[in-house]
N, C-alpha and C positions, 0 to 999 in steps of 0.2 A: 356657717359652721360655728358651734360653740367650742369653747376650750376644753380640753380634757380635764377630767376630774379624779382624784385620788381621795376616797373617803374611808375613814376608819369606821368599821361596822362594830368590832368588839376587841377588846385587848384581851389576850390569852394569858393563862397561867404559865404556859411554856413560852417565854420570850424568845426562845431560839427558832420558833417556827412560826411561819406565816402563810396564809392562803390568800391567793388574789382571785376574786371573781371579776371576770371581764364582761362588761356589758356595753351596750351602745351601738354595736356593729350592725344591728338590725332596727335601731330606733332612732327617732330625730329630737327626742326630748328627754331630759334627765329625769329619772324617777327618784322620788325621795328614797333614802336608804331604808326608811321604815317598811318599804315594800318587800324588802329582802328578809324581813324577820322570820318567816317560815324556813327559808334556807338555812339562815344561821342557826336556828333552833335544831334543824334536822342534822347539821354538821356537829353540833355540840352533844346531841343525843347519841351519835355513834362514836363519841370519845374525843373528838377533835379538841385540843387544848391550846392551840396557838391562836394568834390574832387573825382576824379575818378583815380583809380590805376589799373595797369595790373600786375598780378601775373602769371609768366609762369614758367613751369618746363618741363623738357625733357622727353618725353615718348618713345623716339626712342627704337628701340631694335637691333641696328646694331651690338651690341656685342653678339647677340643671334639669328643670322639668322634662325637658325632651328626653333625657336619658333614662327616665323611669321606665319607658317602655322598650328601651333597647338594652337587653340584659348585658351583653359584653361591655358596653360603654359604662353601664352603672357599676359593674365589677371593677373596672379600672378606677373610677372615682373612689370607691370604698378602699381599694388597695392603696391608692395614693394617700388617702387620708390616714390609713393605718400606719404607713411607713413615716408620715409626718409626725403622727402622734408618738 
């Protein structure tokens, strides 16, 4: 499991507001923030003027290959990682 990451995607004009995009709960590899450019542009096009951050945490289960096929067990692994994060 990788460490959680908090990445600034854009600094906003309105410093009193921030939006946090949460990713990673269905992925096992960190995507470069450039991949979120369309989402950032869409938010800005509708008038969002605050800062935008990406919070990512690893939800992979490579350390528990067996649990990939057992949905309830996989859910407990993901829930545990979310709580620790």
